[in-house]
C-alpha positions as CSV (number, residue, x, y, z in Angstrom):
1,M,114.3,99.0,129.7
2,R,117.1,96.8,130.8
3,S,120.4,95.4,129.5
4,R,121.5,91.9,130.4
5,P,125.0,90.6,130.4
6,Q,126.1,88.6,127.3
7,P,127.7,85.3,127.6
8,S,131.4,85.9,127.7
9,G,132.2,83.3,125.0
10,A,129.9,84.9,122.4
11,G,132.5,87.5,121.4
12,L,129.9,90.2,121.7
13,P,129.9,93.5,123.6
14,S,129.4,93.1,127.4
15,T,125.7,94.0,127.2
16,H,123.0,94.1,124.6
17,G,119.8,96.0,124.6
18,L,116.4,94.5,125.3
19,R,113.9,97.3,125.2
20,S,110.3,96.7,126.2
21,R,108.0,99.8,126.5
22,A,105.7,102.0,124.5
23,P,108.4,103.7,122.5
24,R,106.7,106.0,120.0
25,P,107.0,109.3,121.9
26,G,110.6,108.6,122.8
27,L,111.8,106.2,120.1
28,H,113.7,108.9,118.1
29,E,115.4,110.2,121.2
30,Y,116.2,106.8,122.5
31,L,117.8,105.7,119.2
32,I,119.9,108.8,119.2
33,S,121.0,108.7,122.8
34,H,121.7,105.0,122.9
35,S,123.8,104.8,119.7
36,T,127.4,103.7,120.4
37,A,128.4,106.1,117.6
38,P,126.4,108.7,115.6
39,D,126.5,106.5,112.5
40,A,125.7,103.2,114.4
41,L,123.1,101.1,112.5
42,L,120.8,98.4,113.6
43,D,121.3,94.8,112.6
44,L,117.8,93.6,113.7
45,A,114.7,95.3,114.8
46,F,111.4,93.7,115.9
47,V,108.2,95.7,116.0
48,D,105.2,94.5,118.1
49,A,103.6,97.6,119.5
50,D,100.5,99.8,119.2
51,K,99.2,99.2,115.7
52,T,98.5,102.8,114.9
53,G,102.1,103.6,115.4
54,Y,103.6,101.1,113.1
55,A,104.3,103.6,110.2
56,A,106.0,105.9,112.6
57,Y,108.2,103.1,114.0
58,W,109.0,102.0,110.5
59,E,110.2,105.5,109.5
60,E,112.4,105.7,112.6
61,I,113.9,102.2,112.2
62,V,114.4,101.8,108.4
63,P,116.9,104.6,108.0
64,R,118.9,103.3,111.0
65,T,119.0,99.8,109.7
66,R,122.3,98.8,108.0
67,P,122.2,97.4,104.5
68,G,121.5,93.7,104.9
69,G,119.9,94.4,108.3
70,V,116.5,92.8,109.1
71,I,113.3,94.3,110.3
72,V,110.6,92.0,111.6
73,V,107.0,93.3,112.1
74,D,104.4,91.3,114.0
75,N,100.6,91.3,113.6
76,T,100.6,92.4,109.9
77,L,97.4,90.4,109.1
78,L,95.6,90.8,112.4
79,H,94.0,87.3,112.0
80,G,92.4,88.6,108.8
81,R,90.8,91.7,110.3
82,I,92.6,93.9,107.7
83,F,90.3,92.4,105.1
84,H,87.0,93.1,106.8
85,A,84.5,95.4,105.0
86,E,84.4,97.6,108.1
87,P,87.7,97.2,109.8
88,D,88.4,98.5,113.3
89,P,91.0,101.3,113.7
90,D,93.9,98.9,114.4
91,A,93.1,97.0,111.2
92,V,92.9,100.2,109.2
93,A,96.3,101.3,110.5
94,I,97.9,97.9,109.7
95,R,96.4,97.8,106.3
96,Q,97.9,101.3,105.6
97,F,101.2,100.2,107.1
98,N,101.3,97.2,104.8
99,E,100.7,99.5,101.7
100,H,103.5,101.7,103.0
101,V,105.9,98.8,103.3
102,L,104.9,97.5,99.8
103,A,105.8,101.0,98.3
104,D,109.1,101.3,100.2
105,D,112.0,100.8,97.8
106,R,114.6,100.8,100.6
107,I,113.8,97.3,101.5
108,V,112.8,93.8,100.1
109,H,110.2,92.1,102.1
110,A,107.9,89.0,102.5
111,M,104.7,88.7,104.5
112,L,104.4,85.4,106.1
113,P,100.8,84.1,106.9
114,V,101.9,82.7,110.3
115,G,99.6,83.4,113.2
116,D,98.3,86.9,112.8
117,G,100.9,87.8,110.1
118,L,104.6,88.5,110.2
119,T,106.4,90.8,107.8
120,V,110.1,90.3,107.3
121,A,112.1,92.9,105.5
122,R,115.8,93.2,104.6
123,R,117.3,96.6,104.0
124,K,118.8,97.0,100.5
């Protein structure tokens, strides 16, 4: 994990967070410990991690995303592997994740068939 200085003219806080690691075991603790306030909410979240963990990431991120905030999830079509008759474990997990997102009434979303699939959701 690292924080990099922001350009001074942007009118933003002095640092922003750029996190790059396997977060599932510590995501909850990280989000709690790095909030600037107990009620701080995310404006934008990007998920590109282990595919079997997507639903767990989603359930940590959605409640912490402000109304109007955006969640972007990569690899949601896995180059069509989610449609195979005998999908691999990652494809099964992503197919289940997509169904989970579809049923989630906290967000509105679109799945873009770009690359291996990109889901963009906005918190209601």
